[in-house]
N, C-alpha and C positions, 0 to 999 in steps of 0.2 A: 865218242864213247857211247855204248848202247845203254838204254834205260834199264834200271834194275827191275827184274821180273820177280814178283812175289805172289803169294796166294791170293791177295785181294786184286792185284792188277789183272790176273787171269780169270777172276770170277765174273759171272754174268750179273746184270743189274738186279735180278731177283735175289740171288744169293747174297749180294752186298747189302741189300735192304734187310734180309732176314738176319744177317750178321749184326747190323745196327740194332735191330729189335731184340736180339738175344743179349747184347751187351747192356741195353737199357733194362731188360728184365732181371739181369744179374746184379745190378747196382745195390739193391737192398741186402745182399748176402755179406757184403764186406769188400775190403779193398783187394785188388789183384792187378796184375799187369798183363799186357798182351805181348807176346813175342811172335812177330810175323816172320814166318819162314818161307822157303820157296814154294812149298805145296800145301802148307797148313799154318794155322795160327794157334799157338799154345796159350791157354788161360792159366796163369801161374799165381799161386799164393807163395808158399816156400818151394813147392815143386808144382808141376803141371797137374791140375785137376781135371782138365778137359782139353781136347784138341778139336779145332774146327777145320774141316776140309771143304772149302768152297768149290762148288761145281757150277755149271752154267745156270741151272734153274732150281737148285736146292743146296742144302748144307748136309754134310755127313759130320755128325758130332760124335766124338769118342769121349766117353765119360769114365773116370776111374771109379771103381767100387771095391768094397771089401768082401763082397759075396756076390754070387750070381743073382740076377734079378730076372724073374719070368714075366715077360710082357710081350704082347704081339708087336709092340713098337720097336723092340730091340731086334735089329737085323742080324747082329752078330755079337756073341759073347765069348770072350777069350780069356782064359786064366793065364796070367803072365807071371805069377809067383804064388807062393803058398796062400797068401791072403789078399791077392790083388787080381781084379778082373778089369778088362776094358770092354765097355758096352758100346756098340755102334748104333746110333739112332739117326734116321733120316728126318730132316726138317725141310718140308716142302712148302709150308705156308705158315703164316703168323700164328694160327691156331694151334700149331704143333708146339709152340713155346708156351706150355701151360703149367698148371700147378704140379702135375706128376713129374714132368721133366725138371722143373725147378727144384723139386724135392731131391731128385737124384743128383743134381748139380750141387745142392747145398751139402749133401752127404759127402760128395767128392771133395768139395771145398774144405770141409771139416777134417777129412783124412789128410789133407796137405798142410795142416797147421804147423 
């Protein structure tokens, strides 16, 4: 039987380390669970507040928002319903997991209460 392939098994060592650092940085916001999928990992409170898409040397992070956010860090902003946006942010180094990003994630976490 073939080994199960998921988002982390396909990730490069850099993105696996960034993922660990992201989870550590998120601990103070409250409890959540991770759902490892084939190509992504959902960070879930009552619903998913973020999606992590590991690549070889970085992470693509999709964060739920209740309004568009203007920032050069946001690679893509997509309105998915009347009051929901998905913001895509590239995390290429540990310094990208900073207060600004954690504020966006905290807001997303609160939206999923």
